[in-house]
C-alpha positions in Angstrom: -18.4 -20.3 -8.2 -20.0 -17.3 -9.9 -17.5 -14.9 -8.3 -14.6 -17.1 -9.4 -16.0 -17.1 -13.0 -16.4 -13.3 -13.0 -12.8 -12.8 -11.7 -11.5 -15.1 -14.4 -13.4 -13.1 -17.1 -11.9 -9.9 -15.7 -8.4 -11.4 -16.0 -9.1 -12.8 -19.5 -10.7 -9.6 -20.8 -9.0 -6.4 -19.6 -11.1 -3.3 -19.6 -10.8 -1.7 -23.0 -10.9 2.0 -23.1 -12.8 3.9 -25.9 -9.5 5.2 -27.4 -8.0 1.7 -27.4 -11.1 0.3 -29.0 -11.2 2.9 -31.8 -7.4 2.3 -32.5 -7.7 -1.4 -32.5 -10.8 -1.5 -34.8 -9.1 1.0 -37.2 -5.9 -1.1 -37.2 -7.9 -4.3 -37.8 -9.8 -2.7 -40.8 -6.6 -1.5 -42.4 -5.1 -5.0 -41.9 -8.1 -6.6 -43.6 -8.0 -4.0 -46.4 -4.3 -4.8 -47.1 -5.0 -8.5 -47.1 -7.8 -8.0 -49.6 -5.5 -6.0 -51.9 -2.8 -8.7 -51.6 -5.4 -11.4 -52.3 -6.6 -9.6 -55.4 -3.0 -9.1 -56.6 -2.1 -12.8 -56.0 -5.2 -14.0 -57.8 -4.4 -11.8 -60.8 -0.8 -13.0 -61.0 -1.6 -16.6 -60.3 0.8 -16.7 -57.4 -0.4 -19.6 -55.3 1.9 -19.0 -52.3 1.0 -15.3 -52.1 -2.7 -16.2 -52.5 -2.5 -18.7 -49.5 -0.7 -16.1 -47.3 -3.3 -13.4 -48.1 -6.2 -15.8 -47.4 -4.5 -16.8 -44.1 -3.9 -13.2 -43.1 -7.5 -12.2 -44.1 -8.9 -15.0 -42.0 -6.8 -14.0 -39.0 -7.8 -10.3 -39.4 -11.5 -11.2 -39.5 -11.2 -13.5 -36.4 -9.3 -10.7 -34.5 -12.1 -8.2 -35.4 -14.8 -10.5 -34.2 -12.9 -11.2 -31.0 -12.5 -7.4 -30.4 -16.2 -6.9 -30.9 -16.9 -9.6 -28.3 -14.5 -8.0 -25.9 -16.3 -4.6 -26.3 -19.6 -6.3 -25.6 -18.2 -7.9 -22.4 -16.9 -4.4 -21.3 -20.4 -3.0 -21.9 -21.9 -5.8 -19.8 -19.5 -5.0 -16.9 -20.4 -1.3 -17.2 -24.1 -2.0 -17.0 -23.6 -4.3 -14.0 -21.4 -1.8 -12.2 -23.8 1.1 -12.8 -26.7 -1.1 -11.6 -24.8 -2.3 -8.5 -23.9 1.3 -7.5 -27.3 2.7 -8.5 -29.1 0.1 -6.3 -27.2 1.1 -3.2 -27.5 4.8 -4.1 -31.3 4.5 -4.3 -31.5 2.5 -1.1 -29.5 5.2 0.8 -31.8 7.9 -0.7 -34.8 6.1 0.5 -33.6 4.7 3.9 -32.1 7.9 5.1 -34.5 10.4 3.5 -31.7 12.3 1.8 -33.8 14.3 -0.8 -37.1 16.2 -0.2 -39.4 17.5 -2.9 -38.2 21.0 -4.1 -34.6 20.6 -2.9 -31.7 22.3 -4.7 -28.6 20.2 -4.1 -25.1 21.5 -4.3 -22.5 18.8 -5.0 -19.1 19.4 -3.4 -16.9 18.4 -6.4 -13.4 17.6 -5.3 -12.4 16.2 -8.7 -11.9 12.7 -7.3 -13.7 9.6 -8.5 -16.3 9.6 -5.7 -17.6 13.1 -6.4 -17.5 12.6 -10.1 -19.6 9.4 -9.7 -22.0 11.4 -7.5 -22.6 14.0 -10.3 -23.8 11.2 -12.6 -26.1 9.5 -10.1 -27.6 12.6 -8.7 -28.1 14.1 -12.2 -29.9 11.0 -13.4 -32.0 10.7 -10.2 -33.1 14.4 -10.6 -34.9 13.4 -13.8 -37.2 11.0 -11.9 -40.7 12.5 -11.3 -40.6 12.2 -7.5 -39.1 13.8 -5.5 -38.4 16.8 -7.8 -35.1 18.5 -7.1 -32.3 20.3 -9.0 -28.6 19.8 -8.9 -25.5 22.1 -9.2 -21.9 21.4 -8.6 -18.9 23.4 -7.3 -15.2 22.9 -7.0 -13.4 24.8 -4.2 -9.7 25.4 -4.9 -7.4 25.9 -1.9 -4.8 28.5 -2.9 -2.1 27.5 -0.4 -2.3 23.7 -0.8 -0.4 22.5 -3.8 -2.9 20.2 -5.4 -4.5 20.8 -8.8 -7.6 19.8 -10.6 -8.4 20.2 -14.3 -11.2 22.8 -14.0 -12.1 22.7 -17.7 -12.5 18.9 -17.4 -14.8 19.2 -14.4 -16.9 21.9 -16.0 -17.3 19.9 -19.2 -18.0 16.7 -17.2 -20.8 18.4 -15.2 -22.3 20.0 -18.2 -22.4 16.7 -20.0 -25.0 15.6 -17.4 -26.8 19.0 -17.5 -25.4 20.1 -14.1 -24.3 23.8 -13.8 -20.7 24.1 -12.5 -19.2 26.8 -10.2 -15.5 27.3 -9.3 -14.5 29.2 -6.2 -11.2 29.7 -4.3 -10.3 30.1 -0.7 -7.3 29.7 1.6 -6.4 29.2 5.3 -3.6 30.1 7.6 -2.2 26.9 9.3 -0.6 29.0 12.0 -4.0 29.9 13.5 -4.4 26.5 15.1 -1.2 24.3 15.2 -3.1 21.6 17.0 -5.1 20.8 13.9 -3.7 18.9 10.9 -3.5 20.6 7.5 -6.1 18.1 6.3 -8.6 19.2 9.0 -8.0 22.9 8.3 -8.2 22.5 4.6 -11.4 20.4 4.8 -13.1 22.8 7.2 -12.3 25.9 5.2 -13.5 24.4 2.0 -16.6 23.3 3.8 -17.2 26.9 4.9 -16.8 28.1 1.3 -19.4 25.6 0.2 -21.8 26.8 2.9 -21.4 30.4 1.7 -22.0 29.3 -1.9 -25.0 27.2 -1.0 -26.6 30.2 0.8 -25.8 32.4 -2.2 -27.4 29.9 -4.7 -30.4 29.1 -2.5 -29.4 25.4 -2.0 -31.0 23.4 0.7 -28.6 20.4 0.6 -24.9 19.9 0.1 -24.0 16.5 -1.3 -20.6 15.0 -0.5 -19.0 12.0 -2.1 -18.1 10.0 1.0 -18.5 6.3 0.4 -19.0 3.4 2.9 -15.2 3.0 3.4 -14.9 6.7 4.4 -17.7 6.4 6.9 -16.3 3.2 8.5 -12.8 4.6 8.6 -14.1 7.7 10.4 -15.9 5.4 12.9 -12.7 3.6 13.7 -10.8 6.8 13.9 -13.2 8.3 16.4 -13.1 5.1 18.5 -9.3 5.0 18.4 -8.4 8.7 18.8 -11.4 10.4 20.2 -12.9 7.7 22.4 -16.3 8.3 20.8 -18.7 6.1 18.9 -19.4 8.5 16.1 -18.9 8.9 12.4 -20.2 10.9 9.4 -23.9 10.3 9.1 -25.7 10.0 5.8 -27.7 13.1 6.6 -26.7 15.9 9.0 -28.5 19.2 9.6 -26.3 22.2 10.1 -28.4 24.6 12.1 -26.0 27.5 11.9 -26.2 27.7 8.2 -29.7 26.0 7.7 -28.5 23.4 5.3 -28.3 19.6 5.3 -25.2 17.7 4.4 -26.0 14.4 2.6 -23.9 11.5 1.6 -25.8 9.5 -1.1 -22.9 7.1 -1.7 -22.8 6.0 2.0 -23.7 2.4 1.2 -21.3 2.0 -1.7 -18.0 0.3 -1.1 -14.9 2.1 -2.5 -14.1 -0.9 -4.6 -17.3 -0.4 -6.6 -16.4 3.2 -7.4 -12.9 2.3 -8.4 -14.3 -0.2 -10.9 -16.8 2.5 -12.1 -14.0 5.1 -12.5 -11.9 2.6 -14.6 -14.9 1.8 -16.9 -15.9 5.4 -17.2 -12.2 6.4 -17.8 -12.6 9.2 -15.3 -9.7 11.7 -15.4 -7.6 11.9 -12.3 -6.5 15.2 -10.7 -3.5 16.8 -12.2 -1.7 16.9 -8.9 -2.9 15.2 -5.7 -2.8 16.7 -2.2 0.7 16.2 -0.7 -0.7 15.3 2.7 -3.2 12.6 1.7 -0.8 9.7 2.4 0.2 11.1 5.8 -3.3 11.2 7.4 -4.7 8.8 10.0 -7.4 8.1 7.5 -4.9 6.5 5.2 -3.6 4.3 8.0 -7.1 3.4 9.2 -7.8 2.0 5.7 -5.1 -0.6 6.4 -6.9 -1.5 9.6 -10.1 -2.0 7.6 -8.2 -4.2 5.1 -6.9 -6.3 8.0 -10.4 -6.7 9.5 -11.8 -7.9 6.2 -9.0 -10.5 6.0 -10.1 -11.7 9.4 -13.8 -11.6 8.5 -14.9 -10.9 4.9 -18.2 -9.6 6.3 -16.5 -7.1 8.7 -17.8 -4.0 6.9 -21.4 -5.2 7.2 -20.9 -6.0 10.9 -19.4 -2.5 11.5 -22.2 -0.8 9.6 -24.8 -2.8 11.5 -23.2 -2.0 14.8 -24.0 1.7 14.4 -27.7 1.0 14.7 -27.4 -2.0 17.1 -26.3 -0.3 20.3 -26.9 -2.7 23.2 -26.6 -0.3 26.1 -27.3 -3.1 28.7 -23.9 -4.5 27.9 -22.0 -1.2 28.1 -20.5 0.6 31.1 -22.9 3.0 32.8 -21.7 5.7 35.2 -23.3 5.8 38.6 -25.4 8.9 39.1 -23.8 11.5 41.3 
């Protein structure tokens, strides 16, 4: 019943952006001012009809302004609930998987999407907690030969608003070097290599990526389907060749929560998205996830639990040679 009520409130009160709020409040005040002037004029002239119209308009303007203030308050409540909901899962992941150690310097891989932008805020706020003590920097890697585009100035200002230093580096790759691999894989791998180099240069001990729970479950299904392996992206992975840990602090957060967060925060989208993002197996696997959740609303929790509930007695075992 509570969920039905909340959904009804969402439909009744659309999320009001800051710019919309300012415009509507300003318009409302002008309307009230005009009505007051009309009221004064009508009173001075003794025009009863004009007086009644001015009073009616003034009453409507005041009611509209009160209603707008109430809507802004509801938006603020939704923001607080969304931040709390994501923060709770973020802190649980940090604790359960030991993602941060005292003295760490964390490099955020900032793609410019909603997930990595959310990660900047939550890691920046967490770094101000007494224990563990760690610092945060962020970097965006531009791929020269892939026609997507991010607003670098926006990313820089966004990071600096949370006290996070921002770096911008560029790289490229030659798709002809390995035609067996998709452009998505080659782009991701080469950007990752650039992050490794930057992390070493800056003395970072961890690289934080914005993968959420949907990403991790989609990877699990992709590996089962295409690789015949029960594997996915772990919350923490040590890369011994570069002596750095990759961490995923949003690993317990569903994408739907981050979509809601991005809408409330009015996060700016990339100027131009990657042309390959709709053609990947990952995009198709999300449709499979949606179908599973229609069959069982708790499917994501079952899949997540399955990764730590391997019952080997009920799985095929090869006979020793």
